[in-house]
Structure formats: C-alpha cells, structure tokens
Biopython code that builds the backbone (N, CA, C, O; Angstrom):
import numpy as np
from Bio.PDB.StructureBuilder import StructureBuilder

atoms = [
    (1, "MET", "N", (-47.511, 4.760, 58.688)),
    (1, "MET", "CA", (-47.979, 5.960, 57.897)),
    (1, "MET", "C", (-47.916, 7.196, 58.831)),
    (1, "MET", "O", (-48.569, 7.202, 59.875)),
    (2, "SER", "N", (-47.164, 8.206, 58.480)),
    (2, "SER", "CA", (-47.058, 9.402, 59.278)),
    (2, "SER", "C", (-47.583, 10.530, 58.606)),
    (2, "SER", "O", (-47.585, 10.554, 57.376)),
    (3, "PHE", "N", (-48.068, 11.551, 59.338)),
    (3, "PHE", "CA", (-48.573, 12.738, 58.673)),
    (3, "PHE", "C", (-47.553, 13.871, 58.947)),
    (3, "PHE", "O", (-47.068, 14.064, 60.062)),
    (4, "THR", "N", (-47.271, 14.587, 57.876)),
    (4, "THR", "CA", (-46.345, 15.822, 58.052)),
    (4, "THR", "C", (-47.101, 16.942, 57.445)),
    (4, "THR", "O", (-47.869, 16.803, 56.493)),
    (5, "LEU", "N", (-46.847, 18.047, 58.039)),
    (5, "LEU", "CA", (-47.448, 19.390, 57.632)),
    (5, "LEU", "C", (-46.578, 19.918, 56.472)),
    (5, "LEU", "O", (-45.365, 19.715, 56.426)),
    (6, "PRO", "N", (-47.257, 20.598, 55.548)),
    (6, "PRO", "CA", (-46.522, 21.304, 54.581)),
    (6, "PRO", "C", (-45.536, 22.300, 55.145)),
    (6, "PRO", "O", (-45.758, 22.792, 56.251)),
    (7, "GLU", "N", (-44.418, 22.638, 54.427)),
    (7, "GLU", "CA", (-43.523, 23.526, 54.984)),
    (7, "GLU", "C", (-43.984, 25.020, 55.095)),
    (7, "GLU", "O", (-43.470, 25.762, 55.932)),
    (8, "ASN", "N", (-44.900, 25.419, 54.292)),
    (8, "ASN", "CA", (-45.421, 26.732, 54.318)),
    (8, "ASN", "C", (-46.412, 27.077, 55.350)),
    (8, "ASN", "O", (-46.752, 28.250, 55.504)),
    (9, "ILE", "N", (-46.922, 26.067, 56.108)),
    (9, "ILE", "CA", (-47.806, 26.275, 57.169)),
    (9, "ILE", "C", (-47.112, 26.560, 58.517)),
    (9, "ILE", "O", (-46.354, 25.731, 59.021)),
    (10, "VAL", "N", (-47.371, 27.678, 59.055)),
    (10, "VAL", "CA", (-46.786, 28.064, 60.402)),
    (10, "VAL", "C", (-47.588, 27.416, 61.536)),
    (10, "VAL", "O", (-48.808, 27.559, 61.623)),
    (11, "ARG", "N", (-46.872, 26.708, 62.389)),
    (11, "ARG", "CA", (-47.568, 26.141, 63.527)),
    (11, "ARG", "C", (-47.707, 27.121, 64.657)),
    (11, "ARG", "O", (-46.708, 27.743, 65.017)),
    (12, "PRO", "N", (-48.873, 27.309, 65.250)),
    (12, "PRO", "CA", (-49.023, 28.231, 66.312)),
    (12, "PRO", "C", (-48.464, 27.754, 67.572)),
    (12, "PRO", "O", (-48.522, 26.547, 67.804)),
    (13, "ARG", "N", (-47.948, 28.519, 68.385)),
    (13, "ARG", "CA", (-47.406, 28.289, 69.729)),
    (13, "ARG", "C", (-48.607, 28.276, 70.723)),
    (13, "ARG", "O", (-48.945, 29.317, 71.285)),
    (14, "LEU", "N", (-49.219, 27.151, 70.926)),
    (14, "LEU", "CA", (-50.315, 27.079, 71.842)),
    (14, "LEU", "C", (-49.792, 26.656, 73.224)),
    (14, "LEU", "O", (-49.089, 25.654, 73.364)),
    (15, "ARG", "N", (-50.158, 27.453, 74.237)),
    (15, "ARG", "CA", (-49.698, 27.209, 75.622)),
    (15, "ARG", "C", (-50.762, 27.319, 76.607)),
    (15, "ARG", "O", (-51.733, 28.048, 76.403)),
    (16, "LEU", "N", (-50.616, 26.585, 77.732)),
    (16, "LEU", "CA", (-51.620, 26.731, 78.774)),
    (16, "LEU", "C", (-51.239, 28.079, 79.493)),
    (16, "LEU", "O", (-50.168, 28.638, 79.259)),
    (17, "LEU", "N", (-52.115, 28.547, 80.328)),
    (17, "LEU", "CA", (-51.967, 29.846, 81.024)),
    (17, "LEU", "C", (-50.668, 29.931, 81.792)),
    (17, "LEU", "O", (-49.965, 30.927, 81.616)),
    (18, "PRO", "N", (-50.274, 28.966, 82.640)),
    (18, "PRO", "CA", (-49.054, 29.014, 83.368)),
    (18, "PRO", "C", (-47.768, 29.057, 82.492)),
    (18, "PRO", "O", (-46.767, 29.716, 82.772)),
    (19, "GLU", "N", (-47.920, 28.296, 81.432)),
    (19, "GLU", "CA", (-46.755, 28.214, 80.514)),
    (19, "GLU", "C", (-46.561, 29.546, 79.738)),
    (19, "GLU", "O", (-45.447, 30.009, 79.494)),
    (20, "CYS", "N", (-47.788, 30.153, 79.352)),
    (20, "CYS", "CA", (-47.780, 31.371, 78.654)),
    (20, "CYS", "C", (-47.189, 32.450, 79.484)),
    (20, "CYS", "O", (-46.362, 33.227, 79.007)),
    (21, "TYR", "N", (-47.613, 32.519, 80.777)),
    (21, "TYR", "CA", (-47.173, 33.544, 81.634)),
    (21, "TYR", "C", (-45.658, 33.335, 81.965)),
    (21, "TYR", "O", (-44.944, 34.332, 82.073)),
    (22, "THR", "N", (-45.141, 32.092, 82.130)),
    (22, "THR", "CA", (-43.697, 31.904, 82.248)),
    (22, "THR", "C", (-42.901, 32.443, 81.142)),
    (22, "THR", "O", (-41.911, 33.150, 81.331)),
    (23, "GLU", "N", (-43.388, 32.067, 79.856)),
    (23, "GLU", "CA", (-42.616, 32.569, 78.660)),
    (23, "GLU", "C", (-42.565, 34.044, 78.662)),
    (23, "GLU", "O", (-41.528, 34.659, 78.413)),
    (24, "LEU", "N", (-43.765, 34.648, 78.964)),
    (24, "LEU", "CA", (-43.797, 36.168, 78.907)),
    (24, "LEU", "C", (-42.871, 36.673, 79.996)),
    (24, "LEU", "O", (-42.193, 37.658, 79.701)),
    (25, "ILE", "N", (-42.737, 36.162, 81.190)),
    (25, "ILE", "CA", (-41.791, 36.601, 82.135)),
    (25, "ILE", "C", (-40.318, 36.386, 81.597)),
    (25, "ILE", "O", (-39.448, 37.218, 81.852)),
    (26, "THR", "N", (-40.067, 35.306, 80.883)),
    (26, "THR", "CA", (-38.769, 35.038, 80.395)),
    (26, "THR", "C", (-38.427, 36.185, 79.329)),
    (26, "THR", "O", (-37.308, 36.699, 79.315)),
    (27, "LEU", "N", (-39.338, 36.526, 78.527)),
    (27, "LEU", "CA", (-39.137, 37.600, 77.534)),
    (27, "LEU", "C", (-38.959, 38.953, 78.266)),
    (27, "LEU", "O", (-38.074, 39.731, 77.909)),
    (28, "ASP", "N", (-39.782, 39.227, 79.269)),
    (28, "ASP", "CA", (-39.743, 40.589, 79.877)),
    (28, "ASP", "C", (-39.916, 40.388, 81.366)),
    (28, "ASP", "O", (-41.043, 40.311, 81.857)),
    (29, "PRO", "N", (-38.762, 40.299, 82.124)),
    (29, "PRO", "CA", (-38.830, 39.987, 83.582)),
    (29, "PRO", "C", (-39.561, 41.113, 84.360)),
    (29, "PRO", "O", (-40.042, 40.829, 85.457)),
    (30, "ASN", "N", (-39.666, 42.241, 83.920)),
    (30, "ASN", "CA", (-40.303, 43.430, 84.607)),
    (30, "ASN", "C", (-41.670, 43.735, 84.147)),
    (30, "ASN", "O", (-42.195, 44.831, 84.341)),
    (31, "THR", "N", (-42.282, 42.686, 83.491)),
    (31, "THR", "CA", (-43.646, 42.927, 82.879)),
    (31, "THR", "C", (-44.684, 43.236, 84.067)),
    (31, "THR", "O", (-44.525, 42.800, 85.207)),
    (32, "SER", "N", (-45.712, 44.000, 83.688)),
    (32, "SER", "CA", (-46.809, 44.198, 84.723)),
    (32, "SER", "C", (-47.976, 43.402, 84.338)),
    (32, "SER", "O", (-49.003, 43.535, 85.004)),
    (33, "VAL", "N", (-47.948, 42.568, 83.322)),
    (33, "VAL", "CA", (-48.980, 41.735, 82.915)),
    (33, "VAL", "C", (-49.139, 40.569, 83.897)),
    (33, "VAL", "O", (-48.170, 39.874, 84.202)),
    (34, "SER", "N", (-50.366, 40.359, 84.388)),
    (34, "SER", "CA", (-50.590, 39.340, 85.393)),
    (34, "SER", "C", (-51.282, 38.109, 84.690)),
    (34, "SER", "O", (-51.808, 38.199, 83.581)),
    (35, "ARG", "N", (-51.234, 37.003, 85.404)),
    (35, "ARG", "CA", (-51.954, 35.758, 84.930)),
    (35, "ARG", "C", (-53.430, 36.117, 84.703)),
    (35, "ARG", "O", (-53.992, 35.769, 83.664)),
    (36, "ASN", "N", (-54.037, 36.780, 85.621)),
    (36, "ASN", "CA", (-55.374, 37.133, 85.597)),
    (36, "ASN", "C", (-55.719, 37.947, 84.412)),
    (36, "ASN", "O", (-56.768, 37.723, 83.807)),
    (37, "PHE", "N", (-54.860, 38.926, 84.026)),
    (37, "PHE", "CA", (-55.099, 39.694, 82.857)),
    (37, "PHE", "C", (-55.042, 38.832, 81.565)),
    (37, "PHE", "O", (-55.820, 39.108, 80.651)),
    (38, "ILE", "N", (-54.197, 37.843, 81.442)),
    (38, "ILE", "CA", (-54.094, 36.928, 80.332)),
    (38, "ILE", "C", (-55.409, 36.134, 80.256)),
    (38, "ILE", "O", (-56.031, 35.969, 79.206)),
    (39, "ARG", "N", (-55.795, 35.636, 81.510)),
    (39, "ARG", "CA", (-56.999, 34.743, 81.514)),
    (39, "ARG", "C", (-58.203, 35.605, 81.156)),
    (39, "ARG", "O", (-59.090, 35.057, 80.502)),
    (40, "CYS", "N", (-58.346, 36.860, 81.494)),
    (40, "CYS", "CA", (-59.490, 37.635, 81.016)),
    (40, "CYS", "C", (-59.395, 37.971, 79.586)),
    (40, "CYS", "O", (-60.452, 38.122, 78.974)),
    (41, "LEU", "N", (-58.227, 38.116, 78.942)),
    (41, "LEU", "CA", (-58.173, 38.316, 77.520)),
    (41, "LEU", "C", (-58.599, 37.085, 76.793)),
    (41, "LEU", "O", (-59.260, 37.149, 75.756)),
    (42, "ALA", "N", (-58.191, 35.876, 77.381)),
    (42, "ALA", "CA", (-58.570, 34.685, 76.683)),
    (42, "ALA", "C", (-60.134, 34.429, 76.753)),
    (42, "ALA", "O", (-60.756, 33.996, 75.783)),
    (43, "ILE", "N", (-60.677, 34.704, 77.872)),
    (43, "ILE", "CA", (-62.154, 34.487, 78.062)),
    (43, "ILE", "C", (-62.928, 35.418, 77.248)),
    (43, "ILE", "O", (-63.928, 35.006, 76.661)),
    (44, "SER", "N", (-62.558, 36.639, 77.157)),
    (44, "SER", "CA", (-63.235, 37.722, 76.370)),
    (44, "SER", "C", (-63.115, 37.539, 74.887)),
    (44, "SER", "O", (-63.901, 38.109, 74.130)),
    (45, "GLY", "N", (-62.194, 36.790, 74.466)),
    (45, "GLY", "CA", (-61.968, 36.536, 73.033)),
    (45, "GLY", "C", (-61.056, 37.636, 72.394)),
    (45, "GLY", "O", (-61.024, 37.755, 71.169)),
    (46, "ALA", "N", (-60.401, 38.347, 73.121)),
    (46, "ALA", "CA", (-59.464, 39.413, 72.539)),
    (46, "ALA", "C", (-58.239, 38.682, 71.983)),
    (46, "ALA", "O", (-57.604, 39.212, 71.071)),
    (47, "ILE", "N", (-57.868, 37.483, 72.484)),
    (47, "ILE", "CA", (-56.801, 36.811, 71.869)),
    (47, "ILE", "C", (-57.319, 35.348, 71.527)),
    (47, "ILE", "O", (-58.231, 34.836, 72.175)),
    (48, "ARG", "N", (-56.718, 34.741, 70.529)),
    (48, "ARG", "CA", (-57.238, 33.492, 70.057)),
    (48, "ARG", "C", (-56.810, 32.369, 71.031)),
    (48, "ARG", "O", (-55.664, 32.303, 71.474)),
    (49, "THR", "N", (-57.838, 31.448, 71.356)),
    (49, "THR", "CA", (-57.653, 30.314, 72.159)),
    (49, "THR", "C", (-58.298, 29.075, 71.529)),
    (49, "THR", "O", (-59.167, 29.170, 70.663)),
    (50, "VAL", "N", (-57.836, 27.913, 71.998)),
    (50, "VAL", "CA", (-58.434, 26.689, 71.608)),
    (50, "VAL", "C", (-58.911, 26.033, 72.853)),
    (50, "VAL", "O", (-58.106, 25.852, 73.768)),
    (51, "LYS", "N", (-60.177, 25.655, 72.969)),
    (51, "LYS", "CA", (-60.691, 24.964, 74.075)),
    (51, "LYS", "C", (-60.291, 23.505, 73.977)),
    (51, "LYS", "O", (-60.469, 22.915, 72.912)),
    (52, "ASN", "N", (-59.735, 22.855, 75.076)),
    (52, "ASN", "CA", (-59.281, 21.456, 75.150)),
    (52, "ASN", "C", (-59.797, 20.938, 76.406)),
    (52, "ASN", "O", (-59.097, 20.992, 77.417)),
    (53, "GLY", "N", (-61.025, 20.415, 76.423)),
    (53, "GLY", "CA", (-61.728, 19.929, 77.615)),
    (53, "GLY", "C", (-62.060, 21.138, 78.502)),
    (53, "GLY", "O", (-62.796, 22.031, 78.081)),
    (54, "ASN", "N", (-61.545, 21.165, 79.670)),
    (54, "ASN", "CA", (-61.845, 22.290, 80.613)),
    (54, "ASN", "C", (-60.692, 23.293, 80.465)),
    (54, "ASN", "O", (-60.780, 24.359, 81.074)),
    (55, "ARG", "N", (-59.702, 23.056, 79.764)),
    (55, "ARG", "CA", (-58.563, 23.966, 79.608)),
    (55, "ARG", "C", (-58.658, 24.837, 78.298)),
    (55, "ARG", "O", (-59.334, 24.514, 77.322)),
    (56, "ARG", "N", (-57.941, 25.917, 78.391)),
    (56, "ARG", "CA", (-57.890, 26.767, 77.273)),
    (56, "ARG", "C", (-56.373, 26.878, 76.889)),
    (56, "ARG", "O", (-55.514, 27.240, 77.694)),
    (57, "LEU", "N", (-56.115, 26.524, 75.553)),
    (57, "LEU", "CA", (-54.751, 26.762, 74.992)),
    (57, "LEU", "C", (-54.707, 28.067, 74.358)),
    (57, "LEU", "O", (-55.440, 28.362, 73.415)),
    (58, "ILE", "N", (-53.803, 28.892, 74.901)),
    (58, "ILE", "CA", (-53.649, 30.324, 74.368)),
    (58, "ILE", "C", (-52.591, 30.361, 73.286)),
    (58, "ILE", "O", (-51.527, 29.752, 73.399)),
    (59, "ASP", "N", (-52.927, 31.116, 72.199)),
    (59, "ASP", "CA", (-51.970, 31.332, 71.111)),
    (59, "ASP", "C", (-51.073, 32.381, 71.563)),
    (59, "ASP", "O", (-51.402, 33.567, 71.590)),
    (60, "PHE", "N", (-49.856, 31.908, 71.943)),
    (60, "PHE", "CA", (-48.843, 32.904, 72.534)),
    (60, "PHE", "C", (-48.435, 33.943, 71.517)),
    (60, "PHE", "O", (-48.233, 35.076, 71.953)),
    (61, "ASP", "N", (-48.292, 33.731, 70.281)),
    (61, "ASP", "CA", (-48.110, 34.674, 69.249)),
    (61, "ASP", "C", (-48.994, 35.771, 69.268)),
    (61, "ASP", "O", (-48.595, 36.936, 69.240)),
    (62, "ASP", "N", (-50.424, 35.375, 69.326)),
    (62, "ASP", "CA", (-51.442, 36.242, 69.400)),
    (62, "ASP", "C", (-51.478, 37.178, 70.584)),
    (62, "ASP", "O", (-51.861, 38.344, 70.483)),
    (63, "LEU", "N", (-51.062, 36.622, 71.720)),
    (63, "LEU", "CA", (-50.919, 37.328, 72.916)),
    (63, "LEU", "C", (-49.857, 38.454, 72.759)),
    (63, "LEU", "O", (-50.045, 39.609, 73.142)),
    (64, "LEU", "N", (-48.709, 38.000, 72.150)),
    (64, "LEU", "CA", (-47.571, 39.002, 72.069)),
    (64, "LEU", "C", (-47.999, 40.120, 71.009)),
    (64, "LEU", "O", (-47.571, 41.271, 71.094)),
    (65, "ARG", "N", (-48.858, 39.706, 70.025)),
    (65, "ARG", "CA", (-49.370, 40.699, 68.967)),
    (65, "ARG", "C", (-50.329, 41.654, 69.641)),
    (65, "ARG", "O", (-50.309, 42.851, 69.353)),
    (66, "TYR", "N", (-51.140, 41.173, 70.500)),
    (66, "TYR", "CA", (-52.090, 41.969, 71.282)),
    (66, "TYR", "C", (-51.334, 42.962, 72.186)),
    (66, "TYR", "O", (-51.630, 44.157, 72.179)),
    (67, "LEU", "N", (-50.405, 42.485, 72.926)),
    (67, "LEU", "CA", (-49.725, 43.355, 73.837)),
    (67, "LEU", "C", (-48.784, 44.376, 73.127)),
    (67, "LEU", "O", (-48.448, 45.410, 73.705)),
    (68, "GLY", "N", (-48.379, 44.084, 71.915)),
    (68, "GLY", "CA", (-47.617, 45.043, 71.119)),
    (68, "GLY", "C", (-48.418, 46.054, 70.438)),
    (68, "GLY", "O", (-47.852, 47.037, 69.960)),
    (69, "GLU", "N", (-49.814, 45.893, 70.339)),
    (69, "GLU", "CA", (-50.624, 46.885, 69.598)),
    (69, "GLU", "C", (-50.549, 48.256, 70.357)),
    (69, "GLU", "O", (-50.234, 48.337, 71.545)),
    (70, "ASP", "N", (-50.860, 49.305, 69.574)),
    (70, "ASP", "CA", (-50.886, 50.630, 70.228)),
    (70, "ASP", "C", (-52.408, 50.776, 70.564)),
    (70, "ASP", "O", (-53.210, 50.913, 69.640)),
    (71, "SER", "N", (-52.765, 50.753, 71.696)),
    (71, "SER", "CA", (-54.205, 50.914, 72.159)),
    (71, "SER", "C", (-54.749, 52.220, 71.943)),
    (71, "SER", "O", (-55.964, 52.365, 71.803)),
    (72, "THR", "N", (-53.942, 53.191, 71.905)),
    (72, "THR", "CA", (-54.488, 54.638, 71.703)),
    (72, "THR", "C", (-55.074, 54.867, 70.338)),
    (72, "THR", "O", (-55.864, 55.792, 70.151)),
    (73, "THR", "N", (-54.701, 54.035, 69.367)),
    (73, "THR", "CA", (-55.275, 54.323, 67.948)),
    (73, "THR", "C", (-56.667, 53.623, 67.883)),
    (73, "THR", "O", (-57.458, 54.009, 67.023)),
    (74, "THR", "N", (-57.005, 52.658, 68.701)),
    (74, "THR", "CA", (-58.266, 51.963, 68.654)),
    (74, "THR", "C", (-59.417, 52.695, 69.428)),
    (74, "THR", "O", (-60.600, 52.455, 69.185)),
    (75, "GLU", "N", (-59.015, 53.589, 70.361)),
    (75, "GLU", "CA", (-60.051, 54.303, 71.083)),
    (75, "GLU", "C", (-60.510, 55.503, 70.341)),
    (75, "GLU", "O", (-59.717, 56.246, 69.763)),
    (76, "GLN", "N", (-61.821, 55.695, 70.361)),
    (76, "GLN", "CA", (-62.421, 56.812, 69.667)),
    (76, "GLN", "C", (-62.640, 57.999, 70.711)),
    (76, "GLN", "O", (-63.023, 57.790, 71.862)),
    (77, "PRO", "N", (-62.392, 59.118, 70.256)),
    (77, "PRO", "CA", (-62.561, 60.278, 71.170)),
    (77, "PRO", "C", (-64.028, 60.525, 71.571)),
    (77, "PRO", "O", (-64.922, 60.413, 70.733)),
    (78, "GLU", "N", (-64.275, 60.859, 72.843)),
    (78, "GLU", "CA", (-65.661, 61.095, 73.201)),
    (78, "GLU", "C", (-66.105, 62.458, 72.768)),
    (78, "GLU", "O", (-65.426, 63.455, 73.014)),
    (79, "VAL", "N", (-67.268, 62.505, 72.108)),
    (79, "VAL", "CA", (-67.813, 63.713, 71.585)),
    (79, "VAL", "C", (-68.745, 64.365, 72.664)),
    (79, "VAL", "O", (-69.695, 63.762, 73.163)),
    (80, "ILE", "N", (-68.388, 65.656, 72.981)),
    (80, "ILE", "CA", (-69.184, 66.351, 74.026)),
    (80, "ILE", "C", (-70.223, 67.171, 73.407)),
    (80, "ILE", "O", (-69.947, 67.838, 72.410)),
    (81, "GLY", "N", (-71.384, 67.177, 73.911)),
    (81, "GLY", "CA", (-72.479, 68.098, 73.446)),
    (81, "GLY", "C", (-73.395, 67.368, 72.517)),
    (81, "GLY", "O", (-74.338, 68.011, 72.056)),
    (82, "GLN", "N", (-73.252, 66.122, 72.180)),
    (82, "GLN", "CA", (-74.128, 65.420, 71.376)),
    (82, "GLN", "C", (-74.628, 64.138, 72.151)),
    (82, "GLN", "O", (-73.976, 63.624, 73.060)),
    (83, "ILE", "N", (-75.775, 63.698, 71.732)),
    (83, "ILE", "CA", (-76.280, 62.423, 72.228)),
    (83, "ILE", "C", (-75.476, 61.270, 71.582)),
    (83, "ILE", "O", (-75.301, 61.184, 70.366)),
    (84, "ARG", "N", (-74.967, 60.327, 72.562)),
    (84, "ARG", "CA", (-74.250, 59.268, 72.021)),
    (84, "ARG", "C", (-75.123, 58.130, 71.731)),
    (84, "ARG", "O", (-76.201, 58.022, 72.316)),
    (85, "LYS", "N", (-74.724, 57.264, 70.856)),
    (85, "LYS", "CA", (-75.498, 56.097, 70.457)),
    (85, "LYS", "C", (-75.288, 54.928, 71.529)),
    (85, "LYS", "O", (-74.187, 54.557, 71.933)),
    (86, "VAL", "N", (-76.355, 54.481, 71.869)),
    (86, "VAL", "CA", (-76.353, 53.347, 72.968)),
    (86, "VAL", "C", (-76.098, 52.062, 72.267)),
    (86, "VAL", "O", (-76.759, 51.767, 71.271)),
    (87, "ARG", "N", (-75.098, 51.222, 72.776)),
    (87, "ARG", "CA", (-74.729, 50.025, 72.113)),
    (87, "ARG", "C", (-75.371, 48.868, 72.681)),
    (87, "ARG", "O", (-75.152, 47.750, 72.215)),
]
sb = StructureBuilder()
sb.init_structure("model")
sb.init_model(0)
sb.init_chain("A")
sb.init_seg("    ")
for serial, (resi, resn, name, xyz) in enumerate(atoms, 1):
    if name == "N":
        sb.init_residue(resn, " ", resi, " ")
    sb.init_atom(name, np.array(xyz, "f"), 0.0, 1.0, " ", f" {name:<3s}", serial, name[0])
structure = sb.get_structure()
C-alpha cells in the first residue's frame, strides 16, 4: 500500500541551511546573502521552517519570496515632532 499526494498539492522545497545556500549561489553566483543571514531569518520566523530534531528545514521557495520582496514598502516613515508609541 503506497500513499500518493493529490496532483493539486504543491510540495514545498525543504532544504537544510547548507543546501539552501548552495542552491541560492547556483541561482545567483554574485549574491551578498550569507549563510548567517539565512540562519537568522529562519530563527526569527521571517521565513517558514520545519524543525526536525536539532535541524531546521528551510522552505527554499519562501526564502526566495522573502528576498524578492520590496523592503521599502514595509517600512513606515518616522514621524518627527510627535511622541512615538512604545512597542
């Protein structure tokens, strides 16, 4: 008895950190993204990961989506002359 996924379900590309970094270098050899940056994104929850024992499997597609986002649209301009709300 074998289990097969339905055809409409997209299988995520889960990679360990070194594999994720190697694939990123293959796509863009001149990238400035480091292994440590990817690790910090995974730990902070900015990209999706799956914990497997002591290892973290990184969703490679989510990493590419994160790196492709325009970060200038998410930042809010600093208001001068008003008391800011403490978070």
